[in-house]
PLY file of the C-alpha trace (Angstrom):
ply
format ascii 1.0
element vertex 254
property float x
property float y
property float z
element edge 253
property int vertex1
property int vertex2
end_header
4.54 -13.99 -8.29
5.71 -10.94 -10.21
8.80 -8.76 -9.97
8.16 -5.19 -11.13
9.98 -1.90 -11.21
8.16 0.94 -9.45
7.08 2.52 -12.80
5.70 -0.85 -13.93
3.94 -1.26 -10.59
2.27 2.17 -10.82
1.71 2.00 -14.59
3.36 5.43 -14.75
0.54 6.87 -12.61
1.84 8.31 -9.35
-1.55 8.22 -7.63
-1.38 4.42 -7.60
1.34 4.70 -4.98
0.81 8.07 -3.29
-2.88 7.72 -2.38
-3.66 5.72 0.76
-4.97 2.34 -0.37
-4.67 -1.40 0.14
-4.18 -4.25 -2.31
-5.11 -7.93 -2.16
-1.52 -8.96 -2.97
1.35 -9.27 -0.51
3.99 -6.69 -1.46
7.65 -6.24 -0.77
9.00 -2.88 -1.96
12.79 -2.63 -2.08
13.85 1.02 -2.39
17.10 1.35 -4.33
17.20 5.13 -4.80
15.49 8.20 -3.42
13.81 9.21 -0.21
10.36 10.27 0.84
7.51 9.38 3.16
5.69 6.16 3.92
2.28 5.59 5.45
2.07 2.08 6.90
0.30 0.42 9.80
-1.23 3.70 10.97
2.01 5.66 11.04
3.91 8.04 8.79
7.66 7.46 8.59
10.60 8.66 6.55
11.81 6.24 3.90
15.08 6.05 2.00
17.48 3.90 0.04
17.88 0.27 1.16
14.52 0.27 2.91
12.53 -2.96 2.61
8.81 -2.23 2.97
6.57 -5.21 3.66
2.85 -4.63 2.98
0.69 -7.72 3.55
-2.51 -7.88 1.52
-5.34 -5.76 2.91
-3.14 -3.27 4.80
-3.51 0.44 4.08
-0.36 2.16 2.83
0.96 4.99 0.67
4.46 5.79 -0.55
5.82 9.10 -1.81
9.30 8.81 -3.31
9.33 11.55 -5.90
10.48 11.42 -9.48
14.02 10.33 -8.58
12.88 7.33 -6.55
13.66 3.85 -7.82
12.91 0.39 -6.54
11.67 -3.12 -7.15
8.38 -4.66 -6.09
7.80 -8.33 -5.30
4.08 -9.05 -5.73
2.53 -12.31 -4.51
-1.14 -12.83 -5.44
-3.82 -13.81 -2.92
-4.41 -17.52 -2.59
-0.82 -18.39 -3.39
0.96 -21.02 -1.33
3.80 -18.53 -1.14
3.44 -16.13 1.74
5.46 -13.22 2.97
5.29 -12.47 6.71
1.83 -11.21 7.68
2.99 -8.23 9.79
3.61 -4.87 8.07
7.19 -3.73 8.45
9.71 -1.15 7.32
13.26 -2.45 7.56
16.17 -0.06 7.18
18.92 -2.38 5.97
22.32 -0.93 6.85
24.41 -4.10 6.57
25.99 -4.31 3.11
25.86 -8.11 3.01
22.13 -8.12 3.82
21.52 -5.49 1.15
23.35 -7.61 -1.41
21.49 -10.76 -0.38
18.06 -9.25 -0.94
19.03 -7.51 -4.18
20.51 -10.76 -5.47
17.40 -12.80 -4.63
15.02 -10.32 -6.25
17.14 -9.92 -9.39
17.57 -13.70 -9.74
13.81 -14.20 -9.49
13.35 -11.40 -12.05
15.73 -13.10 -14.49
13.96 -16.44 -14.12
10.56 -14.87 -14.73
11.82 -13.08 -17.84
13.68 -16.07 -19.31
10.64 -18.38 -19.48
12.86 -21.45 -19.36
11.59 -24.90 -18.37
10.71 -24.97 -14.66
11.04 -21.18 -14.45
7.92 -20.85 -12.32
9.24 -23.36 -9.80
12.52 -21.45 -9.69
10.69 -18.16 -9.12
8.70 -19.72 -6.28
11.91 -21.02 -4.73
13.38 -17.52 -4.78
10.16 -16.18 -3.25
10.54 -18.67 -0.40
14.12 -17.51 0.13
12.98 -13.87 0.13
10.43 -14.76 2.80
13.17 -16.43 4.87
15.36 -13.33 4.47
12.50 -11.14 5.69
11.73 -13.32 8.69
15.39 -13.34 9.72
15.59 -9.57 9.46
12.31 -9.00 11.34
13.44 -11.33 14.09
16.83 -9.72 14.52
17.51 -7.40 17.43
18.25 -4.53 15.05
14.65 -4.49 13.83
12.75 -5.15 17.05
10.29 -2.32 17.63
8.79 -0.81 20.74
5.07 -0.92 21.42
3.55 1.91 19.37
2.06 4.87 21.19
-1.70 5.18 21.68
-2.28 7.50 18.70
-0.54 5.08 16.34
-2.50 2.11 17.69
-5.79 3.95 17.18
-4.76 5.11 13.70
-3.83 1.55 12.77
-7.23 0.26 13.89
-8.92 3.00 11.89
-6.83 2.21 8.80
-7.88 -1.43 9.09
-11.54 -0.36 9.15
-11.01 1.83 6.08
-9.51 -1.10 4.16
-12.45 -3.31 5.03
-15.31 -0.81 4.67
-14.28 2.06 2.38
-17.01 1.10 -0.12
-19.77 1.24 2.49
-21.78 4.31 3.43
-19.95 4.55 6.77
-18.67 8.06 7.50
-15.63 8.99 9.52
-17.95 9.65 12.46
-19.44 6.16 12.08
-15.96 4.66 12.23
-15.12 6.75 15.29
-18.23 5.48 17.05
-17.30 1.89 16.19
-13.87 2.53 17.72
-15.48 4.05 20.85
-13.88 7.48 20.40
-15.16 10.86 19.32
-14.60 12.05 15.73
-12.40 14.84 17.07
-10.20 12.45 19.04
-9.90 10.09 16.08
-8.95 12.91 13.73
-6.33 14.26 16.13
-4.82 10.81 16.62
-4.64 10.18 12.87
-3.11 13.60 12.25
-0.46 12.98 14.92
0.34 9.48 13.66
0.03 9.86 9.89
0.10 13.57 9.10
-3.43 13.27 7.68
-6.80 13.63 9.32
-9.17 10.69 9.62
-11.41 12.20 6.95
-8.47 12.67 4.57
-7.44 9.02 4.91
-10.96 7.79 4.15
-11.27 10.21 1.23
-7.98 9.04 -0.29
-9.04 5.39 -0.14
-12.32 6.18 -1.90
-10.56 8.27 -4.55
-8.10 5.45 -5.22
-10.91 2.93 -5.66
-12.81 5.27 -7.95
-9.80 6.10 -10.11
-8.83 2.45 -10.38
-12.32 1.39 -11.48
-12.57 4.25 -13.95
-9.14 3.53 -15.41
-9.34 -0.25 -15.65
-13.01 -1.03 -16.36
-15.85 0.14 -18.56
-18.32 0.16 -15.67
-20.57 3.25 -16.00
-19.68 6.09 -13.63
-23.11 5.87 -11.99
-22.43 2.23 -11.10
-19.00 3.13 -9.73
-20.69 5.78 -7.61
-23.25 3.28 -6.33
-20.55 0.70 -5.56
-18.64 3.24 -3.47
-21.67 4.31 -1.45
-22.46 7.65 -3.12
-26.09 8.69 -3.05
-26.08 9.90 -6.63
-23.91 10.07 -9.74
-24.03 13.88 -9.54
-22.57 13.88 -6.02
-19.88 11.44 -7.15
-18.96 13.74 -10.03
-18.71 16.76 -7.71
-16.61 14.74 -5.25
-14.12 13.62 -7.90
-13.95 17.08 -9.46
-13.23 18.62 -6.06
-10.51 16.18 -5.07
-8.81 15.43 -8.39
-9.64 18.45 -10.53
-11.18 16.23 -13.20
-14.55 14.64 -13.91
-15.03 10.85 -13.91
-15.22 10.84 -17.71
-11.91 12.74 -17.97
-10.22 10.35 -15.54
-11.44 7.45 -17.62
-9.77 8.87 -20.72
0 1
1 2
2 3
3 4
4 5
5 6
6 7
7 8
8 9
9 10
10 11
11 12
12 13
13 14
14 15
15 16
16 17
17 18
18 19
19 20
20 21
21 22
22 23
23 24
24 25
25 26
26 27
27 28
28 29
29 30
30 31
31 32
32 33
33 34
34 35
35 36
36 37
37 38
38 39
39 40
40 41
41 42
42 43
43 44
44 45
45 46
46 47
47 48
48 49
49 50
50 51
51 52
52 53
53 54
54 55
55 56
56 57
57 58
58 59
59 60
60 61
61 62
62 63
63 64
64 65
65 66
66 67
67 68
68 69
69 70
70 71
71 72
72 73
73 74
74 75
75 76
76 77
77 78
78 79
79 80
80 81
81 82
82 83
83 84
84 85
85 86
86 87
87 88
88 89
89 90
90 91
91 92
92 93
93 94
94 95
95 96
96 97
97 98
98 99
99 100
100 101
101 102
102 103
103 104
104 105
105 106
106 107
107 108
108 109
109 110
110 111
111 112
112 113
113 114
114 115
115 116
116 117
117 118
118 119
119 120
120 121
121 122
122 123
123 124
124 125
125 126
126 127
127 128
128 129
129 130
130 131
131 132
132 133
133 134
134 135
135 136
136 137
137 138
138 139
139 140
140 141
141 142
142 143
143 144
144 145
145 146
146 147
147 148
148 149
149 150
150 151
151 152
152 153
153 154
154 155
155 156
156 157
157 158
158 159
159 160
160 161
161 162
162 163
163 164
164 165
165 166
166 167
167 168
168 169
169 170
170 171
171 172
172 173
173 174
174 175
175 176
176 177
177 178
178 179
179 180
180 181
181 182
182 183
183 184
184 185
185 186
186 187
187 188
188 189
189 190
190 191
191 192
192 193
193 194
194 195
195 196
196 197
197 198
198 199
199 200
200 201
201 202
202 203
203 204
204 205
205 206
206 207
207 208
208 209
209 210
210 211
211 212
212 213
213 214
214 215
215 216
216 217
217 218
218 219
219 220
220 221
221 222
222 223
223 224
224 225
225 226
226 227
227 228
228 229
229 230
230 231
231 232
232 233
233 234
234 235
235 236
236 237
237 238
238 239
239 240
240 241
241 242
242 243
243 244
244 245
245 246
246 247
247 248
248 249
249 250
250 251
251 252
252 253
């Protein structure tokens, strides 16, 4: 388990948060300043201070908070015995006592992790368990019960789940639409209504994120990155990245 500030989490690279993507870790993002927009579970929502955003591993999300945004991120790696709830959620915490409880738990876990005292890891895990209890209590409270999402959101959520699982395949947006038993036009309209982005834009963002992450964190040749992400050629991959980021793969690697 790690406790990170938002700049630490993004490594000072905004695209690591603003592009639609998924991560293997369970995440809890506690927004302490700023406001913006959140894409989660196939829906775009407003987000602001004292919002607790739960993103289970493998769920597509994006967060735009702007330069003034601040927050803390609880990150639990896959395979850990510690688990946050497995349902994505955005909790707007208005009760001052509940706000203080979560802030206190996260900051106490952060201090333990930084102190490196004997039994620190066990203490951090204990705080993680308490954070999970806090989340489950909040999600089960009447204040945070949610209505059944409308049809467009349900379809967008199913599409987002497919993107997370298959973004590196050669499947096109039309292929995903066929697998969901809808037309590409209907899928794109539903995604636009639910998320503010078309179905093609969501898929493109996930591919761009994967490409940028591989280029920034590995020495894998660009042609192998292209092949891994389902591009027919390194030249097409280069044109794609240039078009959508304004930079070549080699420039993004630098």
